[in-house]
C-alpha positions as a Python dict, from the first residue, in 0.01 Angstrom:
ca = {
    (1, 'X'): (0, 0, 0),
    (2, 'X'): (120, 351, -81),
    (3, 'X'): (8, 671, 95),
    (4, 'X'): (63, 1033, -9),
    (5, 'X'): (111, 1296, 267),
    (6, 'X'): (78, 1656, 146),
    (7, 'X'): (328, 1920, 262),
    (8, 'X'): (575, 1647, 350),
    (9, 'X'): (864, 1875, 425),
    (10, 'X'): (679, 2034, 714),
    (11, 'X'): (617, 1685, 846),
    (12, 'X'): (978, 1572, 806),
    (13, 'X'): (1164, 1889, 896),
    (14, 'X'): (909, 2065, 1118),
    (15, 'X'): (959, 2386, 923),
    (16, 'X'): (1335, 2412, 998),
    (17, 'X'): (1583, 2479, 714),
    (18, 'X'): (1790, 2171, 791),
    (19, 'X'): (1822, 2064, 426),
    (20, 'X'): (1664, 2167, 93),
    (21, 'X'): (1466, 1844, 61),
    (22, 'X'): (1111, 1964, 121),
    (23, 'X'): (848, 1863, -131),
    (24, 'X'): (479, 1880, -178),
    (25, 'X'): (425, 1511, -102),
    (26, 'X'): (580, 1226, 89),
    (27, 'X'): (511, 882, -65),
    (28, 'X'): (520, 599, 192),
    (29, 'X'): (538, 235, 77),
    (30, 'X'): (386, 13, 346),
    (31, 'X'): (288, -351, 391),
    (32, 'X'): (194, -564, 691),
    (33, 'X'): (545, -527, 830),
    (34, 'X'): (525, -149, 831),
    (35, 'X'): (692, 124, 625),
    (36, 'X'): (981, -15, 425),
    (37, 'X'): (1065, 280, 200),
    (38, 'X'): (959, 634, 119),
    (39, 'X'): (1008, 890, -155),
    (40, 'X'): (1021, 1268, -132),
    (41, 'X'): (901, 1463, -427),
    (42, 'X'): (1164, 1691, -581),
    (43, 'X'): (1152, 2033, -413),
    (44, 'X'): (1013, 2320, -608),
    (45, 'X'): (1226, 2617, -714),
    (46, 'X'): (1037, 2865, -490),
    (47, 'X'): (1098, 2642, -188),
    (48, 'X'): (1470, 2608, -261),
    (49, 'X'): (1497, 2985, -292),
    (50, 'X'): (1308, 3035, 38),
    (51, 'X'): (1524, 2776, 215),
    (52, 'X'): (1850, 2938, 111),
    (53, 'X'): (1721, 3281, 214),
    (54, 'X'): (1619, 3153, 557),
    (55, 'X'): (1945, 2967, 596),
    (56, 'X'): (2147, 3278, 507),
    (57, 'X'): (1950, 3487, 755),
    (58, 'X'): (2013, 3234, 1032),
    (59, 'X'): (2386, 3231, 960),
    (60, 'X'): (2405, 3611, 968),
    (61, 'X'): (2207, 3623, 1292),
    (62, 'X'): (2433, 3363, 1454),
    (63, 'X'): (2746, 3548, 1340),
    (64, 'X'): (2610, 3875, 1475),
    (65, 'X'): (2537, 3718, 1814),
    (66, 'X'): (2885, 3563, 1830),
    (67, 'X'): (3046, 3899, 1752),
    (68, 'X'): (2839, 4069, 2021),
    (69, 'X'): (2935, 3801, 2274),
    (70, 'X'): (3302, 3840, 2183),
    (71, 'X'): (3276, 4218, 2226),
    (72, 'X'): (3113, 4181, 2569),
    (73, 'X'): (3379, 3934, 2680),
    (74, 'X'): (3659, 4170, 2574),
    (75, 'X'): (3490, 4469, 2739),
    (76, 'X'): (3451, 4278, 3065),
    (77, 'X'): (3813, 4166, 3050),
    (78, 'X'): (3930, 4525, 3007),
    (79, 'X'): (3703, 4656, 3283),
    (80, 'X'): (3816, 4387, 3527),
    (81, 'X'): (4178, 4480, 3462),
    (82, 'X'): (4104, 4853, 3486),
    (83, 'X'): (3927, 4806, 3819),
    (84, 'X'): (4238, 4643, 3962),
    (85, 'X'): (4471, 4915, 3834),
    (86, 'X'): (4240, 5205, 3921),
    (87, 'X'): (4229, 5072, 4276),
    (88, 'X'): (4596, 5163, 4319),
    (89, 'X'): (4578, 5526, 4198),
    (90, 'X'): (4344, 5777, 4036),
    (91, 'X'): (4247, 5724, 3674),
    (92, 'X'): (4448, 6024, 3553),
    (93, 'X'): (4765, 5862, 3691),
    (94, 'X'): (4694, 5530, 3520),
    (95, 'X'): (4822, 5454, 3170),
    (96, 'X'): (4651, 5238, 2912),
    (97, 'X'): (4971, 5033, 2899),
    (98, 'X'): (4924, 4934, 3264),
    (99, 'X'): (4566, 4827, 3201),
    (100, 'X'): (4663, 4637, 2885),
    (101, 'X'): (4935, 4454, 3077),
    (102, 'X'): (4692, 4361, 3354),
    (103, 'X'): (4438, 4239, 3096),
    (104, 'X'): (4698, 4054, 2890),
    (105, 'X'): (4603, 4227, 2564),
    (106, 'X'): (4752, 4486, 2330),
    (107, 'X'): (4706, 4850, 2427),
    (108, 'X'): (4553, 4924, 2087),
    (109, 'X'): (4272, 4676, 2165),
    (110, 'X'): (4153, 4890, 2455),
    (111, 'X'): (4104, 5195, 2232),
    (112, 'X'): (3863, 4990, 2022),
    (113, 'X'): (3623, 4998, 2316),
    (114, 'X'): (3724, 5301, 2525),
    (115, 'X'): (3871, 5628, 2392),
    (116, 'X'): (4063, 5717, 2710),
    (117, 'X'): (4123, 5638, 3077),
    (118, 'X'): (3839, 5859, 3194),
    (119, 'X'): (3579, 5680, 2982),
    (120, 'X'): (3705, 5346, 3107),
    (121, 'X'): (3703, 5460, 3469),
    (122, 'X'): (3350, 5598, 3443),
    (123, 'X'): (3217, 5281, 3277),
    (124, 'X'): (3378, 5056, 3538),
    (125, 'X'): (3246, 5270, 3826),
    (126, 'X'): (2899, 5289, 3675),
    (127, 'X'): (2871, 4915, 3623),
    (128, 'X'): (3002, 4829, 3969),
    (129, 'X'): (2771, 5074, 4145),
    (130, 'X'): (2478, 4954, 3935),
    (131, 'X'): (2558, 4597, 4042),
    (132, 'X'): (2571, 4703, 4408),
    (133, 'X'): (2233, 4878, 4386),
    (134, 'X'): (2070, 4578, 4218),
    (135, 'X'): (2215, 4343, 4477),
    (136, 'X'): (2103, 4564, 4767),
    (137, 'X'): (1752, 4604, 4624),
    (138, 'X'): (1723, 4228, 4588),
    (139, 'X'): (1838, 4178, 4946),
    (140, 'X'): (1584, 4429, 5077),
    (141, 'X'): (1310, 4251, 4883),
    (142, 'X'): (1415, 3911, 5015),
    (143, 'X'): (1425, 4030, 5375),
    (144, 'X'): (1078, 4182, 5341),
    (145, 'X'): (1190, 4464, 5568),
    (146, 'X'): (1355, 4800, 5526),
    (147, 'X'): (1595, 4887, 5804),
    (148, 'X'): (1902, 5098, 5865),
    (149, 'X'): (2070, 4794, 6019),
    (150, 'X'): (2033, 4591, 5701),
    (151, 'X'): (2167, 4876, 5486),
    (152, 'X'): (2468, 4940, 5711),
    (153, 'X'): (2567, 4574, 5736),
    (154, 'X'): (2518, 4514, 5365),
    (155, 'X'): (2722, 4821, 5272),
    (156, 'X'): (3014, 4720, 5493),
    (157, 'X'): (3001, 4354, 5386),
    (158, 'X'): (2973, 4432, 5016),
    (159, 'X'): (3261, 4677, 4996),
    (160, 'X'): (3479, 4463, 5219),
    (161, 'X'): (3434, 4184, 4965),
    (162, 'X'): (3454, 4407, 4654),
    (163, 'X'): (3759, 4595, 4767),
    (164, 'X'): (3883, 4697, 4422),
    (165, 'X'): (3564, 4890, 4357),
    (166, 'X'): (3586, 5056, 4696),
    (167, 'X'): (3945, 5165, 4634),
    (168, 'X'): (3835, 5318, 4304),
    (169, 'X'): (3567, 5520, 4483),
    (170, 'X'): (3809, 5633, 4751),
    (171, 'X'): (4084, 5742, 4516),
    (172, 'X'): (3837, 5933, 4303),
    (173, 'X'): (3665, 6098, 4601),
    (174, 'X'): (3997, 6222, 4738),
    (175, 'X'): (4190, 6306, 4423),
    (176, 'X'): (3974, 6260, 4112),
    (177, 'X'): (3870, 6518, 3857),
    (178, 'X'): (3655, 6434, 3554),
    (179, 'X'): (3466, 6610, 3278),
    (180, 'X'): (3114, 6743, 3322),
    (181, 'X'): (2969, 6468, 3101),
    (182, 'X'): (3144, 6191, 3294),
    (183, 'X'): (3044, 6346, 3627),
    (184, 'X'): (2680, 6349, 3521),
    (185, 'X'): (2690, 5978, 3436),
    (186, 'X'): (2835, 5895, 3779),
    (187, 'X'): (2589, 6132, 3948),
    (188, 'X'): (2306, 5948, 3777),
    (189, 'X'): (2397, 5614, 3934),
    (190, 'X'): (2479, 5782, 4269),
    (191, 'X'): (2131, 5934, 4274),
    (192, 'X'): (1981, 5589, 4223),
    (193, 'X'): (2161, 5467, 4534),
    (194, 'X'): (2035, 5765, 4734),
    (195, 'X'): (1684, 5702, 4599),
    (196, 'X'): (1696, 5348, 4735),
    (197, 'X'): (1818, 5467, 5074),
    (198, 'X'): (1545, 5730, 5085),
    (199, 'X'): (1286, 5455, 5039),
    (200, 'X'): (1426, 5283, 5349),
    (201, 'X'): (1406, 5604, 5552),
    (202, 'X'): (1053, 5689, 5439),
    (203, 'X'): (930, 5343, 5532),
    (204, 'X'): (1065, 5414, 5881),
    (205, 'X'): (827, 5712, 5893),
    (206, 'X'): (1102, 5972, 5897),
    (207, 'X'): (947, 6310, 5819),
    (208, 'X'): (1256, 6518, 5778),
    (209, 'X'): (1489, 6569, 5482),
    (210, 'X'): (1543, 6210, 5366),
    (211, 'X'): (1794, 6313, 5102),
    (212, 'X'): (2015, 6490, 5353),
    (213, 'X'): (1995, 6198, 5592),
    (214, 'X'): (2082, 5957, 5309),
    (215, 'X'): (2395, 6159, 5234),
    (216, 'X'): (2479, 6164, 5605),
    (217, 'X'): (2459, 5786, 5639),
    (218, 'X'): (2659, 5726, 5321),
    (219, 'X'): (2928, 5966, 5443),
    (220, 'X'): (2945, 5794, 5782),
    (221, 'X'): (2983, 5448, 5628),
    (222, 'X'): (3243, 5574, 5382),
    (223, 'X'): (3435, 5719, 5675),
    (224, 'X'): (3430, 5383, 5853),
    (225, 'X'): (3572, 5210, 5546),
    (226, 'X'): (3841, 5473, 5489),
    (227, 'X'): (3949, 5485, 5854),
    (228, 'X'): (3945, 5119, 5953),
    (229, 'X'): (3943, 4893, 5645),
    (230, 'X'): (4323, 4865, 5657),
    (231, 'X'): (4377, 4959, 6020),
    (232, 'X'): (4731, 4851, 6114),
    (233, 'X'): (4807, 4594, 6380),
    (234, 'X'): (4474, 4412, 6345),
    (235, 'X'): (4380, 4089, 6174),
    (236, 'X'): (4122, 4092, 5893),
    (237, 'X'): (3859, 3946, 6125),
    (238, 'X'): (3933, 4207, 6392),
    (239, 'X'): (3909, 4495, 6143),
    (240, 'X'): (3573, 4374, 6011),
    (241, 'X'): (3436, 4322, 6362),
    (242, 'X'): (3548, 4671, 6464),
    (243, 'X'): (3383, 4829, 6158),
    (244, 'X'): (3062, 4647, 6243),
    (245, 'X'): (3075, 4780, 6601),
    (246, 'X'): (3114, 5136, 6477),
    (247, 'X'): (2834, 5068, 6230),
    (248, 'X'): (2604, 4975, 6519),
    (249, 'X'): (2688, 5302, 6695),
    (250, 'X'): (2603, 5494, 6377),
    (251, 'X'): (2279, 5296, 6355),
    (252, 'X'): (2179, 5380, 6713),
    (253, 'X'): (2254, 5749, 6665),
    (254, 'X'): (2060, 5758, 6340),
    (255, 'X'): (1760, 5576, 6486),
    (256, 'X'): (1747, 5818, 6776),
    (257, 'X'): (1757, 6108, 6530),
    (258, 'X'): (1486, 5951, 6313),
    (259, 'X'): (1260, 5894, 6611),
    (260, 'X'): (1301, 6257, 6713),
    (261, 'X'): (1222, 6374, 6360),
    (262, 'X'): (925, 6138, 6330),
    (263, 'X'): (772, 6259, 6656),
    (264, 'X'): (826, 6630, 6596),
    (265, 'X'): (725, 6631, 6230),
    (266, 'X'): (823, 6894, 5972),
    (267, 'X'): (886, 7252, 6076),
}
């Protein structure tokens, strides 16, 4: 017995351009033992043309994705190296040769992605701060509570672990100088961090200037890191424990201030 199945190629290939063998019919030769052979009708010219067009589009799309992935990998490699070098001195004292050496690539390769040290510094700082904000927001959501204690502990823990990023911030805060455009990009991400901290303060029913208090807390925690992160004569565990103790004092002072502001209300 023989059976014709219309649109056979869709049946065989499920619409994928795996091979230009689609036809209008699939002829199955069957007997009591089952199917023992089949024939595929010769594909039509319009189908062959469509198949090659689809195949070419898929190849171009795959190549484009591979190129984008390669670009992202190279960018990340350069930024990782820059973060390490920028942590030792301000960006204007760092040469592209130093970053290229740290990354293990040619200096000319860096200029393909970043025109100068400032652009590279700003991009690295922006990405790292963006990552910190996303991580903190996720932690706040997981904890289902918004507290000064959580923010303080997370800040100290995060920047103790991500020390290269912290050193970049410190060097820039003390010695850095960047263009107006670069400053605006960093201010944008800094404002997002302050926005998140303001949410915490507002949920604690603080009725005063939440922006000013956000800046105050950030400054206090930055001071703890600058003063005691590398405090001499202490082990790593002792330094971290001491920073946490100071953090608790800051927390108690801030809570007392918030309670006073919440009870008195706005002027």
